[in-house]
N, C-alpha and C positions, 0 to 999 in steps of 0.2 A: 504494500500500500504506500502511496506517496505521502500520506499525512495531510493532504489538502482536502478540504471539504467543500461541497457545493454551496453556493450562496442560498440562503433560505428561500428566496424567490424561485429558485430552480427546483425545489422539492415541494411536492404537493401532498396533501393529506387526501384520503378517500373523499372527504366532504368537499374539498377544493375541486377535485376532478369531477365529482358528481354535479356540482354547480356548472362547471364548464361544459359538460356533456349533457346536462339537463336530464339526469337519471338520479336514482336514489343512491345514497352512500352504500347501501347494502349491495346494490348491483355491482359497484366497483369492487367491494370486498369479495363478492362471488367470483368475479373475473380474476382477481389475484389468486384466490384459492384454487381455481381451476387451471392456473398456469397460463392463462390467456393474456395477462397483463403483467409486464415486468414490474417488480417491486422489491423493496427490502423492508426489513423489520427493525424497529427500535423497541426492544422489549416485546410487548404484545401489540404494538401499534404498527400499522402499515404506512409506508411512504412510497411515493412514486416520483421518479426523476422526470422533470419537464421534458428533457430531450427524448425520453422514451415515448411520452405522450405525443410530442410533435412528430416523431417518426411514425407512430401508428396513424395519426391523423393524415399524414402525407400518403399513406398507403390506401386510404379510403378514397374511393371514387364516388363522386356525387351521383345520386340516382338520376336517371334521365327525367327531364321535365315532362310532365303529362301534357299532351296536346289534345285539342278537341278532335274527336274522331269524325272523319267525314265519310260519306258514302263512297265506295270505290267507283271509279270511273269505268263504265262499260263501253267498250268500243262500239261505234255505230253499227258495224256489220253484225255484231252479236245481238244488240238490243232491238233490232227490227223484226 
């Protein structure tokens, strides 16, 4: 270990991340316990590095925007 610690702003609690992602803190804890979210523990408390969160957020692709569905165009020769 290098002995350097991350600035407090770069370490999130489950509650901090829950607010950021608009989910419950329990959802964050569940993801940590399942191994889906990188974390470390300080005693019994969970902590998450901001860099890991940013990396995860960068991997997420936004859902395609829903567009109004229109009727398919039928070629004139079929529609007659």
